[in-house]
C-alpha positions as CSV (number, residue, x, y, z in Angstrom):
1,M,-22.4,-9.7,-1.9
2,L,-20.9,-13.0,-0.7
3,E,-22.6,-14.8,-3.6
4,E,-21.0,-12.5,-6.2
5,L,-17.7,-12.7,-4.3
6,R,-17.8,-16.5,-4.5
7,E,-18.6,-16.4,-8.2
8,S,-15.7,-14.1,-8.9
9,F,-13.4,-16.3,-6.8
10,Q,-14.6,-19.5,-8.5
11,A,-13.9,-18.1,-11.9
12,M,-10.3,-17.3,-10.9
13,L,-9.9,-20.7,-9.2
14,E,-11.0,-22.5,-12.3
15,E,-8.4,-20.6,-14.3
16,K,-5.4,-20.9,-11.9
17,G,-6.3,-23.8,-9.7
18,E,-5.0,-24.2,-6.2
19,R,-2.0,-22.0,-6.9
20,L,-4.4,-19.0,-6.7
21,I,-4.7,-19.6,-2.9
22,L,-1.1,-20.8,-2.3
23,D,0.5,-17.9,-4.0
24,E,-1.0,-15.6,-1.4
25,Y,-0.6,-18.1,1.5
26,L,1.6,-17.0,4.4
27,P,2.8,-19.6,6.9
28,K,3.0,-18.4,10.5
29,N,6.4,-17.4,11.9
30,G,8.3,-20.3,13.1
31,T,10.6,-23.3,12.4
32,Y,9.6,-25.7,9.7
33,R,11.3,-29.1,9.4
34,L,10.9,-31.8,6.8
35,L,11.4,-35.4,8.0
36,F,11.9,-37.8,5.1
37,L,10.4,-41.3,5.7
38,T,12.3,-44.4,4.6
39,E,11.5,-48.1,4.8
40,S,13.5,-48.4,8.0
41,G,13.1,-45.0,9.7
42,Y,13.5,-41.4,8.7
43,W,16.1,-38.7,8.1
44,I,16.0,-35.0,8.9
45,G,15.9,-32.8,5.8
46,D,15.8,-29.1,5.5
47,T,14.8,-26.9,8.4
48,L,13.4,-23.4,7.4
49,E,13.1,-20.4,9.7
50,I,10.1,-18.6,8.2
51,Q,9.6,-15.0,9.4
52,Y,7.4,-12.3,7.7
53,D,8.8,-8.8,7.8
54,R,5.7,-6.6,7.8
55,K,7.7,-3.4,7.2
56,E,9.5,-4.7,4.2
57,G,6.8,-7.1,3.0
58,K,9.4,-9.9,2.7
59,I,9.3,-13.5,3.8
60,A,12.5,-14.9,5.2
61,G,12.8,-18.6,4.1
62,S,10.9,-18.1,0.9
63,E,14.2,-18.4,-1.0
64,S,14.3,-22.2,-0.2
65,K,13.5,-24.7,-2.9
66,Y,11.2,-26.4,-0.4
67,Y,9.2,-23.2,0.5
68,D,6.4,-23.9,-2.0
69,L,6.1,-27.5,-0.8
70,I,6.0,-26.4,2.8
71,C,3.2,-23.8,2.0
72,Y,1.2,-26.7,0.5
73,L,1.7,-29.0,3.4
74,D,1.0,-26.3,5.9
75,Y,-2.2,-25.3,4.2
76,W,-3.6,-28.9,4.3
77,S,-2.4,-29.4,7.9
78,K,-3.9,-26.3,9.5
79,L,-6.9,-26.2,11.8
80,I,-10.0,-24.4,10.5
81,D,-9.9,-22.5,13.8
82,M,-9.0,-23.2,17.4
83,N,-12.6,-24.1,18.3
84,K,-12.2,-27.2,16.0
85,P,-9.0,-28.8,17.3
86,V,-8.0,-32.5,17.0
87,D,-6.2,-32.2,20.3
88,S,-8.8,-31.4,23.0
89,K,-6.1,-29.7,25.1
90,K,-5.3,-27.3,22.2
91,V,-1.6,-27.8,22.6
92,I,-1.1,-29.4,19.2
93,H,-2.4,-27.3,16.4
94,S,-2.2,-29.6,13.3
95,N,-5.0,-31.6,11.9
96,Q,-3.4,-34.9,10.6
97,Y,-0.9,-37.5,11.7
98,L,1.6,-36.5,8.9
99,S,2.2,-33.1,10.5
100,F,2.9,-31.9,14.0
101,F,2.4,-28.3,15.0
102,V,3.1,-26.9,18.4
103,K,4.1,-23.6,20.0
104,K,7.7,-23.6,21.1
105,D,6.8,-22.4,24.6
106,S,4.5,-25.4,25.0
107,I,7.6,-27.6,24.5
108,S,9.9,-25.6,26.8
109,G,7.1,-25.1,29.3
110,E,6.4,-28.9,29.4
111,K,2.8,-28.6,28.2
112,L,3.6,-31.1,25.5
113,T,3.4,-34.3,27.6
114,D,3.3,-37.9,26.3
115,E,-0.3,-38.0,27.4
116,V,-1.1,-35.0,25.1
117,I,0.8,-36.5,22.2
118,N,-0.9,-39.9,22.6
119,G,-4.3,-38.3,22.8
120,Y,-3.7,-36.5,19.5
121,F,-2.7,-39.6,17.6
122,D,-5.5,-41.7,19.2
123,V,-8.1,-39.3,17.8
124,L,-6.4,-39.4,14.4
125,K,-6.2,-43.2,14.4
126,S,-9.9,-43.6,15.3
127,P,-11.8,-40.5,14.2
128,E,-15.1,-42.2,14.8
129,K,-14.5,-41.7,18.5
130,K,-14.4,-37.9,18.0
131,Y,-17.2,-37.8,15.4
132,K,-19.6,-40.0,17.2
133,K,-22.7,-37.8,17.7
134,G,-25.7,-37.4,15.5
135,K,-25.2,-35.5,12.3
136,T,-21.4,-35.3,12.7
137,R,-21.2,-39.1,12.8
138,E,-23.3,-39.3,9.7
139,L,-21.1,-36.7,8.0
140,Y,-17.9,-38.5,8.9
141,G,-19.4,-41.8,7.7
142,S,-19.7,-40.3,4.2
143,V,-16.1,-39.0,4.4
144,K,-14.8,-42.5,5.5
145,E,-16.7,-44.1,2.7
146,K,-15.0,-41.8,0.2
147,L,-11.4,-41.8,1.6
148,G,-11.1,-45.2,3.3
149,E,-9.5,-46.2,6.6
150,V,-6.6,-44.3,8.2
151,D,-3.2,-45.9,7.6
152,S,-2.8,-46.9,11.2
153,E,0.6,-48.5,10.6
154,L,2.1,-45.3,9.3
155,L,0.4,-43.3,12.0
156,E,2.0,-45.5,14.7
157,R,5.5,-45.0,13.1
158,I,5.1,-41.3,13.3
159,R,3.7,-41.4,16.8
160,K,6.8,-43.3,17.9
161,I,9.1,-40.7,16.3
162,V,7.4,-37.8,17.9
163,L,7.4,-39.5,21.4
164,E,11.1,-40.1,21.1
165,R,11.5,-36.3,20.5
166,Q,14.7,-36.6,18.6
167,A,13.0,-35.0,15.6
168,F,13.1,-31.7,17.5
169,G,16.9,-31.8,17.9
170,G,18.8,-28.6,17.3
171,I,15.7,-26.4,17.3
172,D,15.8,-23.2,19.4
173,F,12.8,-23.1,21.7
174,S,13.5,-19.7,23.3
175,K,11.1,-17.9,20.9
176,K,7.3,-18.0,21.2
177,D,6.6,-18.8,17.5
178,Y,5.8,-22.3,16.0
179,C,7.7,-25.5,15.6
180,K,6.2,-27.5,12.8
181,L,7.3,-31.0,11.7
182,F,6.2,-32.5,8.3
183,F,6.7,-36.2,7.6
184,V,7.2,-36.6,3.9
185,W,8.5,-38.9,1.2
186,E,11.1,-38.1,-1.4
187,N,8.4,-38.6,-4.0
188,E,6.8,-35.1,-3.8
189,D,3.6,-36.0,-5.8
190,K,2.9,-38.8,-3.3
191,T,3.5,-36.5,-0.4
192,R,1.1,-33.9,-1.7
193,A,-1.6,-36.4,-2.5
194,V,-1.6,-38.0,1.0
195,Y,-1.5,-34.6,2.8
196,Q,-4.5,-33.5,0.8
197,Q,-6.4,-36.7,1.5
198,E,-5.8,-36.5,5.3
199,G,-6.5,-32.8,5.3
200,I,-9.9,-33.5,3.7
201,R,-10.5,-36.2,6.3
202,Y,-10.3,-33.5,9.0
203,L,-11.9,-30.7,6.9
204,L,-15.3,-32.2,5.8
205,P,-16.7,-33.1,9.2
206,N,-15.6,-29.7,10.5
207,L,-16.6,-27.6,7.5
208,Y,-19.7,-26.2,9.0
209,N,-20.2,-23.8,11.9
210,S,-22.1,-26.5,13.8
211,N,-23.4,-29.7,12.4
212,D,-26.5,-29.3,14.5
213,F,-27.8,-26.9,11.9
214,N,-27.3,-29.4,9.0
215,R,-30.2,-30.4,6.8
216,K,-30.6,-32.8,3.9
217,Q,-32.3,-31.6,0.8
218,D,-32.5,-33.5,-2.5
219,G,-29.8,-35.9,-1.3
220,K,-27.3,-33.1,-0.4
221,I,-26.2,-31.9,3.0
222,L,-26.8,-28.2,3.7
223,G,-25.2,-26.4,6.5
224,L,-24.2,-23.0,8.0
225,P,-20.6,-22.0,6.8
226,N,-18.1,-21.3,9.4
227,N,-16.5,-18.3,7.8
228,N,-17.2,-14.8,9.2
229,M,-20.0,-16.3,11.2
230,G,-20.1,-17.5,14.8
231,M,-23.4,-19.0,16.1
232,N,-23.7,-20.6,19.4
233,S,-25.9,-20.6,22.6
234,K,-24.2,-17.3,23.6
235,K,-25.5,-15.5,20.4
236,P,-29.2,-16.2,20.2
237,Y,-29.7,-12.8,18.5
238,L,-28.2,-14.1,15.3
239,H,-31.1,-16.5,14.8
240,H,-34.1,-15.7,12.7
241,Y,-36.8,-17.1,15.0
242,S,-39.6,-15.9,12.7
243,R,-38.5,-18.4,10.1
244,K,-38.7,-22.2,10.0
245,V,-34.9,-22.3,9.3
246,T,-33.6,-20.0,12.0
247,V,-29.9,-19.8,10.8
248,P,-29.0,-16.9,8.3
249,Y,-28.3,-19.1,5.3
250,L,-27.4,-22.7,4.3
251,L,-25.0,-24.0,1.7
252,D,-24.2,-27.4,0.3
253,Q,-20.7,-28.9,0.8
254,D,-19.4,-27.8,-2.6
255,E,-20.4,-24.2,-2.0
256,T,-19.2,-24.2,1.6
257,L,-15.8,-25.6,0.6
258,L,-15.6,-22.9,-2.1
259,Q,-16.4,-20.3,0.5
260,M,-13.8,-21.7,2.9
261,Q,-11.2,-21.6,0.1
262,L,-12.3,-18.0,-0.6
263,F,-11.6,-17.0,3.0
264,D,-8.3,-18.8,2.9
265,Y,-7.4,-16.7,-0.1
266,L,-8.5,-13.5,1.7
267,S,-6.6,-14.6,4.8
268,G,-3.4,-14.6,2.7
269,F,-4.1,-11.0,1.8
270,A,-4.8,-9.9,5.4
271,A,-1.7,-11.7,6.7
272,K,0.3,-9.5,4.3
273,D,-1.6,-6.4,5.4
274,K,-3.4,-6.2,2.0
275,V,-6.7,-5.4,3.8
276,N,-8.3,-3.3,1.0
277,V,-9.9,-5.6,-1.5
278,Y,-11.7,-4.8,-4.7
279,V,-14.1,-7.3,-6.3
280,C,-14.4,-6.5,-10.0
281,P,-16.6,-9.1,-11.8
282,D,-15.9,-7.6,-15.3
283,D,-12.1,-7.3,-15.0
284,A,-9.5,-9.8,-16.1
285,I,-8.3,-9.9,-12.5
286,R,-11.5,-10.1,-10.6
287,I,-10.2,-9.8,-7.0
288,K,-7.4,-7.3,-6.2
289,A,-5.9,-6.4,-2.8
290,F,-3.8,-3.5,-1.6
291,R,-2.1,-2.3,1.6
292,N,-3.2,1.0,3.2
293,T,-0.3,2.8,1.5
294,E,-0.9,1.3,-2.0
295,E,-2.9,3.2,-4.5
296,P,-5.7,1.2,-6.1
297,P,-6.3,1.2,-9.9
298,A,-9.4,2.2,-11.8
299,V,-12.5,0.2,-10.9
300,S,-15.5,0.5,-13.2
301,G,-17.9,-1.3,-10.9
302,G,-17.9,-3.9,-8.1
303,Y,-17.4,-4.1,-4.4
304,Y,-14.9,-2.9,-1.8
305,L,-14.1,-5.1,1.1
306,R,-12.2,-4.2,4.2
307,L,-10.5,-7.1,5.8
308,K,-9.5,-7.5,9.5
309,K,-7.0,-10.1,10.6
310,G,-7.7,-11.5,14.1
311,K,-7.8,-15.2,15.0
312,E,-9.3,-15.6,11.6
313,V,-9.9,-13.2,8.7
314,E,-13.1,-11.1,8.8
315,I,-14.8,-8.9,6.3
316,H,-14.9,-5.9,8.6
317,D,-16.7,-3.6,6.2
318,W,-17.9,-3.5,2.6
319,D,-19.3,-1.0,0.1
320,I,-20.3,-0.7,-3.5
321,V,-17.9,0.8,-5.9
322,C,-19.6,2.5,-8.9
323,N,-16.7,4.2,-10.6
324,Y,-13.3,4.7,-9.0
325,E,-10.9,6.7,-11.0
326,P,-7.3,7.4,-9.7
327,E,-6.7,10.0,-12.4
328,L,-8.1,13.5,-11.7
329,E,-10.6,14.9,-14.2
330,R,-8.4,18.0,-14.4
331,I,-5.0,19.1,-13.1
332,F,-4.9,20.3,-9.5
333,Q,-2.4,23.0,-8.4
334,L,-1.6,23.8,-4.7
335,K,-1.5,27.6,-4.6
336,N,0.7,29.6,-2.2
337,L,-2.1,32.0,-1.3
338,I,-0.7,32.8,2.2
339,H,2.8,33.4,1.1
340,V,5.1,30.7,2.6
341,A,8.8,30.5,1.9
342,T,9.7,27.2,0.3
343,D,12.4,26.5,2.8
344,E,9.8,26.5,5.6
345,E,8.1,23.4,4.1
346,K,10.9,20.9,3.4
347,G,9.6,17.4,2.7
348,L,6.0,18.6,1.9
349,S,4.3,18.7,-1.4
350,S,5.4,21.6,-3.6
351,Y,3.4,24.7,-4.5
352,E,2.5,25.5,-8.1
353,K,3.2,21.9,-9.2
354,S,0.6,20.1,-11.3
355,Y,-1.0,17.1,-9.5
356,T,-2.9,14.6,-11.7
357,R,-3.8,11.8,-9.3
358,L,-6.3,11.5,-6.5
359,W,-3.8,9.9,-4.2
360,E,-1.5,12.9,-4.6
361,I,-4.3,15.0,-3.1
362,R,-4.7,12.4,-0.3
363,G,-1.0,12.7,0.5
364,I,-1.2,16.5,0.6
365,I,-4.2,16.4,3.0
366,D,-2.5,13.7,5.2
367,Q,0.7,15.8,5.5
368,S,-1.0,19.1,6.1
369,F,-3.9,18.2,8.5
370,F,-3.2,14.8,10.0
371,Q,0.6,14.6,10.5
372,G,0.8,11.6,8.1
373,R,-1.6,9.4,10.2
374,M,-4.8,9.6,8.2
375,T,-4.3,6.7,5.7
376,V,-3.6,4.0,8.3
377,N,-6.5,5.0,10.7
378,F,-9.6,4.8,8.6
379,F,-10.8,1.7,10.5
380,T,-8.9,2.1,13.8
381,A,-11.2,1.7,16.9
382,A,-11.8,5.1,18.5
383,K,-10.2,4.0,21.8
384,D,-7.0,3.0,19.9
385,L,-6.8,6.1,17.7
386,D,-3.6,8.2,18.0
387,M,-3.6,11.3,15.7
388,G,-1.2,13.3,17.9
389,H,-3.9,15.5,19.5
390,I,-7.3,14.8,20.9
391,G,-8.9,17.6,19.0
392,I,-7.6,16.2,15.7
393,E,-8.8,12.7,16.7
394,Q,-12.4,14.0,17.4
395,I,-12.6,15.8,14.0
396,F,-11.1,12.9,12.2
397,L,-13.7,10.5,13.7
398,E,-16.5,12.8,12.6
399,N,-15.2,12.9,9.0
400,R,-13.2,9.8,8.3
401,R,-16.0,8.0,6.5
402,W,-16.2,10.9,4.0
403,L,-12.4,10.8,3.5
404,F,-12.4,7.1,3.1
405,A,-15.3,7.2,0.6
406,W,-13.4,9.9,-1.4
407,F,-10.0,8.1,-1.6
408,W,-11.0,4.5,-1.7
409,L,-14.4,4.4,-3.3
410,G,-14.2,7.4,-5.6
411,Q,-17.4,9.0,-4.1
412,T,-17.3,12.8,-4.7
413,N,-20.9,13.8,-3.8
414,G,-20.8,16.1,-0.8
415,V,-17.0,16.3,-0.8
416,E,-16.9,20.1,-1.0
417,T,-19.3,20.6,1.9
418,F,-17.5,18.2,4.3
419,W,-14.1,19.5,3.2
420,E,-15.1,23.1,4.0
421,R,-16.5,22.2,7.4
422,M,-13.7,19.8,8.4
423,T,-10.8,21.9,7.4
424,W,-12.1,25.0,9.2
425,Q,-12.5,22.9,12.4
426,L,-9.0,21.6,12.0
427,I,-7.6,25.2,11.5
428,R,-9.5,26.4,14.6
429,N,-8.1,23.5,16.5
430,A,-4.6,24.3,15.4
431,L,-5.0,28.0,16.4
432,Q,-5.7,26.8,20.0
433,Q,-2.3,25.2,20.3
434,N,0.7,26.9,21.8
435,S,3.3,25.1,19.6
436,E,6.0,27.2,17.9
437,N,5.0,25.6,14.5
438,V,1.4,26.6,14.6
439,R,1.8,29.6,12.3
440,K,3.6,27.5,9.7
441,T,1.0,24.7,10.1
442,V,-2.0,27.1,9.7
443,K,-0.5,28.8,6.7
444,R,-0.2,25.5,5.0
445,Q,-3.7,24.4,6.0
446,L,-5.2,27.6,4.6
447,N,-3.4,27.1,1.3
448,V,-4.6,23.5,1.0
449,R,-8.1,24.4,2.0
450,W,-8.5,27.2,-0.4
451,S,-6.7,25.5,-3.3
452,L,-9.1,22.5,-3.1
453,L,-12.2,24.7,-2.7
454,D,-11.2,26.6,-5.8
455,Y,-10.6,23.2,-7.5
456,F,-14.1,22.0,-6.6
457,H,-15.6,25.3,-7.8
458,E,-13.5,27.4,-10.1
459,D,-15.9,30.4,-9.8
460,R,-15.2,30.5,-6.0
461,G,-12.1,32.5,-6.8
462,M,-10.2,32.4,-3.5
463,E,-6.9,33.0,-5.2
464,E,-8.3,36.1,-6.9
465,R,-9.9,37.3,-3.7
466,M,-6.7,37.0,-1.7
467,N,-4.6,38.8,-4.3
468,Q,-7.2,41.5,-4.6
469,V,-7.6,42.2,-0.9
470,R,-3.8,42.2,-0.3
471,K,-3.3,44.6,-3.2
472,E,-6.1,46.9,-2.0
473,L,-4.9,47.2,1.6
474,K,-1.3,47.6,0.4
475,Q,-2.3,50.5,-1.8
476,H,-4.4,52.1,1.0
477,L,-1.5,52.0,3.5
478,T,0.9,53.7,1.1
479,T,-1.4,56.4,-0.3
480,K,-1.6,59.9,1.0
481,E,-5.1,60.2,-0.1
482,E,-8.2,59.6,2.0
483,W,-9.5,56.1,1.7
484,D,-12.1,53.6,3.0
485,F,-12.1,49.9,3.0
486,S,-13.2,48.6,-0.4
487,S,-15.0,45.5,0.9
488,K,-15.8,43.5,4.0
489,D,-13.0,41.1,3.0
490,E,-10.5,43.9,3.2
491,F,-11.8,45.0,6.7
492,C,-11.5,41.4,8.0
493,Y,-8.0,40.9,6.5
494,A,-6.9,44.3,8.0
495,A,-8.3,43.2,11.4
496,G,-6.1,40.1,11.2
497,Q,-3.1,42.2,10.2
498,M,-3.7,44.5,13.2
499,A,-4.1,41.6,15.6
500,A,-0.8,40.1,14.5
501,Y,0.9,43.5,14.9
502,L,-0.4,44.0,18.4
503,L,0.7,40.5,19.4
504,D,4.2,41.4,18.2
505,L,4.1,44.3,20.7
506,S,3.6,42.0,23.6
507,Q,6.6,41.5,25.8
508,G,5.6,38.0,26.9
509,N,8.1,35.2,26.3
510,S,5.4,33.2,24.5
511,K,3.3,34.7,21.7
512,P,0.8,31.9,20.9
513,C,-1.6,32.1,17.9
514,S,-4.4,31.1,20.3
515,W,-4.3,34.9,21.1
516,L,-6.3,35.4,18.0
517,N,-9.2,33.3,19.4
518,S,-10.5,36.3,21.4
519,I,-11.3,37.9,18.0
520,L,-12.5,34.8,16.2
521,E,-15.0,34.1,19.0
522,V,-17.1,37.0,17.9
523,K,-19.2,37.3,14.8
524,T,-19.8,40.9,14.0
525,S,-17.6,43.9,13.0
526,D,-18.5,46.1,15.9
527,I,-17.3,43.6,18.5
528,V,-14.1,43.0,16.5
529,K,-13.5,46.7,16.6
530,S,-14.1,46.7,20.4
531,R,-11.6,43.8,20.9
532,L,-8.9,45.4,18.8
533,Y,-9.5,48.8,20.5
534,D,-8.9,47.2,24.0
535,L,-5.7,45.5,22.8
536,F,-4.5,48.8,21.1
537,R,-5.0,50.7,24.4
538,K,-3.0,48.0,26.2
539,Y,0.0,48.3,23.9
540,N,-0.2,51.8,22.3
541,Y,2.6,53.1,24.6
542,K,4.9,51.2,22.3
543,V,3.6,52.3,19.0
544,E,5.7,55.5,18.7
545,R,8.8,53.5,19.3
546,F,8.1,51.4,16.2
547,D,6.3,53.8,13.9
548,P,6.4,57.4,12.8
549,K,3.7,59.7,14.1
550,Y,1.5,58.9,11.2
551,G,2.7,55.3,10.7
552,K,0.9,52.4,9.1
553,A,-0.2,50.9,12.4
554,V,-1.8,54.1,13.6
555,Q,-3.4,54.7,10.2
556,L,-4.8,51.1,10.1
557,I,-6.3,51.1,13.6
558,G,-7.8,54.5,12.8
559,H,-9.5,53.2,9.7
560,I,-10.7,50.1,11.4
561,M,-12.3,52.2,14.2
562,G,-13.8,54.5,11.6
563,V,-16.0,51.7,10.1
564,T,-19.6,52.4,11.1
565,D,-21.4,49.6,9.4
566,K,-22.2,46.5,11.3
567,F,-21.8,43.2,9.5
568,V,-20.9,39.6,10.0
569,I,-17.2,39.1,9.7
570,H,-15.5,36.6,7.4
571,Q,-13.4,34.7,9.9
572,E,-11.2,33.1,7.3
573,M,-10.1,36.5,6.1
574,V,-9.3,37.5,9.7
575,V,-7.0,34.4,10.0
576,A,-5.6,35.1,6.6
577,G,-4.6,38.6,7.6
578,F,-3.1,37.3,10.9
579,M,-1.0,34.6,9.1
580,D,0.0,36.6,6.0
581,S,3.2,38.6,5.9
582,S,2.7,42.0,7.5
583,L,1.9,45.0,5.3
584,I,2.5,47.2,8.4
585,Y,6.2,46.3,8.5
586,E,6.6,46.2,4.7
587,K,8.9,48.9,3.5
588,S,7.9,51.3,0.7
589,E,9.5,50.9,-2.7
590,K,11.2,54.3,-2.1
591,A,12.8,53.1,1.1
592,V,13.9,49.9,-0.5
593,A,15.5,51.8,-3.3
594,Q,17.3,54.1,-0.8
595,E,18.7,51.1,1.1
596,N,19.9,49.6,-2.1
597,R,21.8,52.9,-2.9
598,G,23.1,52.9,0.7
599,E,21.3,56.2,1.5
600,K,19.9,57.1,4.9
601,K,16.3,58.2,5.3
């Protein structure tokens, strides 16, 4: 995977050059000051306050005419990582004498002593003292041969300026971000060339994870790249001791430099929260990155990378993308199968509207089941997960890989199975809560669940089943003829309707939907009858107050008790009956007409 990633990056780099990396490069928050060198001294130029606003995705300071130059200088002055510093005290974080990076609290806290400053410039003046051991010395020797000696006269000038500390004048050190000084010339081309040269002087001896692993082959130095890999005495398990070369892989300097530039490019994405990366070797733009809230385009084939920004960027996860298509194969409609008034669901996706994109479905699911927290938590560590309720968190952890594969990789195999299982778990979890919004939540969840199951399999016909069972029970409750339940679905729906009615009779201050769980805990019709009978006996003293002698409630409980067959109940239909508008309370067409005419019964 890394090899194909390097190839795609190299093709883009050859086309766009260094601008490819710098266009995505994000300097760390802090104060950036240009100090223009003259023959006799220096003068303080522009001072930029660079701050990245994650919420807005905007960079304060980027409007300056010097912003692009500062990005370039900062890029060539940064350390590979904090384990490869020039300053052994790790107070100064730059890599060459033309720049000087330090945390502001190191200045205000007096960590930045003259001793630390002199130690930094001493190493840069005589790099041989730092790179004096074995293979590292040999590596720096080739660098010195290529770049020549350090300009010690210029270095001493800059050392003196830093030690005088007047270059820091006017900077606010109360914050904990960076203070960065850049010594430059008015000739920008000269500035860029010298910064790159001195950056390479630091870079090449520190390019590999450890020079102890380096080998020579056909006149080239091969070593273990430093990116996304940390091998030391504390990690012996990363070695392949069954092989002559125990490290995972070796690259020559050109390949290692290319890979480092690749990770610099990815680091720019991660710094801007573009942590979802698609590598598409056959596309015009071979590498594309998106935030968690940004919908990816169609991908005909390639790789998906999940980045993680820590001390350095990591490829946290990856997968193969065969065919990701953001457009749905056919239109999806969210059906209002459990009748919900539109004013109950303000701000949520509309019913009966046509949805044509996969991410519209993602949004509906996130709203309805995960309180809008699904999209940003696909890779959150379990201990840090916050989905609003422990039950939701557990269910999400069990199923998030499926959800992720569906919405980011376009994998649909097995979606129907996991969707049916997961949503029923979430509905049961919701029914256990005592929140006032549970009824509204579960109605919405049932509608989304069934609409998608019908979408996956048009012959499932949940919409038709719901309409049919509601129609049948309504007709039965209004007829004067003898009748029996037409189906098991109608019995289960009627049991839910009866349970909701009995809950209404309770005089308790709280009427939680978790009350229904006593019925959902059982599996067969005979035990459902027994539970409803016990509840009816508890509240039947109130029935006459609410219903005529032969009212719908008495009629319905009588027919439920009259069922003699024993069968496995359809729990969804019980919940549907419980959540749906009550047919027991529904007035007859004749009564409605009388009310409209102002007549009394």
